[in-house]
N, C-alpha and C positions, 0 to 999 in steps of 0.2 A: 750795709745799712743796719743800724741797731736801734730797736725800739724798746723803751723801758716803761712799764706800767708801775707807777709808784704806789698806788693804793687801790689795787684791783677789787678788794672786797667791798668798796663803796658802790660798786655797780651790781653786786651780787654774783655769787659763784655759779649760778645757774645759767649765766649768759656765756655763750660760746665765743671764745677769742681766737680760735684757730684760723679764721680768715686773715688775721694780721700776719701770719707766717709767710704769706706770699711776698711781703716787703723785705724780708731778711730775718736776722736774729731777733727773737722776742724774749725779753727777760721780764718776769712778773714778780712783783712784791705785793703781798697782801696789804701791808700798811708801811708807811715810811715816816719816821720821826724827822723833824727838820735837820737834826744833826746827822742823820743817816743819809740824807740826800746827796751831799757833795760826792761821796765815794760811788754812789749808785749811778750818777749821771755823768761821771767823768769822761766816758767814751761814748755816750749816747748821742745819736743823731736826732732822735725824736723822743720826747717824753709825753706820757699820757697820765693825767691825774685828775682828781676831783678837788680835794680839800688841802692838799699840800701847799704851803707857801712857796712861791717862786720869786726869788729876788737874788741879789748879788751874793748874799750869805749862803744860800742853798745851791745855786747853780754857777757860782763864780768859777768853779774849777772845771766846768764842762768845756772841753776843747773842740768838740765837733757839733755841738747842739745847733740845730737849724729850725726846729719847730716844736712848739709847746701846744698840746691839745688838752682842753679842759672838758671833762665829761659833765658839763653843766652850762647853764646860761650865764650865771654871774661869774665875774672875773675879779672879784674883790681881793682874792689871794694872789693875784699876779701883779708884780711891779712892772707895769707896762712901759714906763720910761726907761727902766733898766734894759728890758728886752729890746726896745727900739735902739738904744745906744749900742747894743751888741749885734744889731742886725738879725735878731732872732724873731721869727714870725710866730704868731699865736692864732689859735682857732678855738671858738667855743661852739655851743650847740643851742639852737633856739627852735621852738615849735614842736619838739618831740613829745611833749607831755600834755599838750592842751586838752585833749579828750580825757585823759586820765585824771588830771587835776579837777576838771569840771565834774567828772563823775564823783570824785571823792568829796567835792564841795557839797553836793546834794546828799551824799551818804551821811555826812556830819549833820546837815540840816534836818533831814528826816528823822534821824535818831533823836534829836532834841525836840523838834517841832511836834512830833506825835508821841512824845513821852515813852519811847520804846523801851528804855531801860526799866522804867517802872512796870510796864506791862509784861516784859520778859520775866522780871523777878516775881511778879504776882502769880504767874502760871507755875514757875519752877519751885516756888515755896508753898505750893498747894492751896493758894488762895482761890484759884478757879475751881478746883475740885470740891471745895467747900461752899461755893457760891450756889444760890438758888435760882439765878437768872442767867440766860445765855450771853448777855452783854454786861460789861462792867464799866460803869461811868465815872469812876473815881477821879481820873485825870482827864480833863477835857482837852480837846485840841480842835483846831479849825482847819479851814482849807487855805492852801496857798493862793488859790484864785482870788484876785481882788486885793491881795496884800501888796505893800510897797517894798520892792526889793532894791536896796541901795548898794551900788558897787563902787568901791574905792580902787581906782586903777583900771581903765578901760583899754588894756592892751589886748593881745590875742586871747589870753585866757579869760579876761574880764568880759570880752565880747561874746565868747562862747557861753559863759555862764549866763550872760544877759539873754541870749537866745533861748536857753533852756527855761529860764525863769519866765520869759514871755510866753513860752509854750504852755506853761502851767497857769497862765492867766494873770501873772503878776504885772503890776505897774512898775516898770524898771526905770530907775533914775541913776545917775552916776556923778562922781566927783573926780576930776582929773588932777592928780597931785602934781603933775608936771605942767599942766596948762596946755599941753601939746596934743593930747588925744581927744578928738571930737568925733561924735557920731550923731548924725541927724535923726537916726532911728529912735534914739533914746533921749530923754530930757536931761540936760546937763544942769546941775544945781551947785550952789555953794556948799562948803563943808558943813556949815551949821544947819542948812536946810536938810541935807542928807541925814544928819544925826537926828534931827527933830521929827522927821516924817517917816523914816524907814521902819518897817516891821522886822526886816532882816537886813543886816549890813555885812557885806562880803568883801574881804580885803584881798586884792590881787595885784598889789603894787610892789615895786622894788624898794629896797632899803637905801635911802639917801638922806641928805640934810632936810629935805622937805617932808619925809615920812617918819623919821625916827621919833619915837614917843608921840606919834600923832594921836593915838587912842590913849588918852590919859584921864585923870580924874575929872577934869573939866569937860572933856568930850563925852565921857560916859554919863555924866550928870545931865546932858542934853538929850540923851536917847530915851525912847519910850521904856517904861518899866516892863513892858511885854516883849521888848526887842530881843532878838537873837543875834549875837556877833560871831562871825566866822573869820578866821585868819588863815589864809592859804598863801600869804605873801612872804613876809620875813618876820621873825620873832620880835625884834626890837621895835617894830611899828606899834606894838601894844605894850603899855606899861603893865607888867604882870602883877605888881603889888596893887596898883589901882584897880585892875580887873578883879583880882581876888576879893578886894574890899567891896566892889560893886556887886559881885555875885553873892557874897555873904549878906550884904545889906538889902538885897532886892532892888538895887538901882536898875539893873536889867534882868531879864529872865534867865538867859543862858548864854554859853559860849562854846564854840567848837574850834579847836586849834590843831593845826598840823605842824606848826613851826613855833619855836621858842627862842628866847634870847640867848640861851646857852644850850647846846645839844651835844650829848644826851642831857636830859634834864638834871639839874643839880638838886641835891637833897634839901637845900635851903630855899628852893623855889616856893614862893607863897601859895602858888596854885595847888600844890600837893596836899594842902590841908583841907581842900574841898573834896569830900568823898561822895557827894551827891551827884550821881551820873545823869540826873535829869537837869542839872545846872551846868555841868562842865564835862566835856568830852575832849580828851587829848589823844591824838595819834602820833606815833614817833616818826614824823617827817616821811610819811609813806605816800603822800598824794601823787607824787610823780612816778611811783615805782612799780607800776604794772609790768608784767613780763613784756608786753608789746612795746611799751614806752622805752624800757631799757634796751630792748633789742634794736629798736629804731634809733636810739641814741648812739649805740656803738656802730651801727651801719653808717650813720652820718660822720662819725669820727673816721671810720675807714675810708669813706669817700673824700674827706678833707685831705687825708694823707695821700691818697691816690692822685688827686688833682695837684697837690703840692709837688709831688715827685715828678709828675709829668711836665710841670712848668719850671722845674728847677734847672 
């Protein structure tokens, strides 16, 4: 049995992969360009990957391939029809990062909501040492309690975010982009109502035809000027040029993003021109990446392989 990791570095080098040795030979590649994949999978029985495209062009030469494991929930990079035509099974991973993404959602929110960038800079640039009073009131902030927290996409992560927002005393509402996720605990509203009434809008939806470019100029114009937008779903859900314009023009107060349309961020991305950290916070797709979540992720992959081999 030969297992090939095609892009090991996408899960972090601090995660122990030695448990996979019990299945047989393990070959590890830090990264794999599409043109490098055919030679690397030619005699592989199982391949493990994150972002590598899997299709006839990349795995058509594989003679022994039986299973493709994706170290993520999304499988946009897999040609599922081709895999089915060849009798190759695939597995993805869900639910491993719910707590971590929820945690990061509120990390982004509090940084913006309480103007922490401003206060951190105020102290570090000696503003506080020169002050005459123990409290500095320059940047006001309020309480989350009583605010309306709008969630786009009430899946597992969206529901966990909702429960935390509720614990802070927020009025939680949601919009289901698929029309399939319903929860009687929270008020389901139309997209326009969510835009118009939310103080915070938190995106936890997948990227599909219903969500691509969902947050555009028109949507942003319907939001409160005091609103904070958070995107923990997929980058292309938000039109980045429209968001940059909205932030510059004061259409909305601030935005926190962990995902972008192209990652790593391109130099031409219009959001890079916004240097005010009280208006915009971007993290490099790390919401899922706690040590615990990544460890959990690879344990699930290990279990997938174990079950597959036992049933083979």
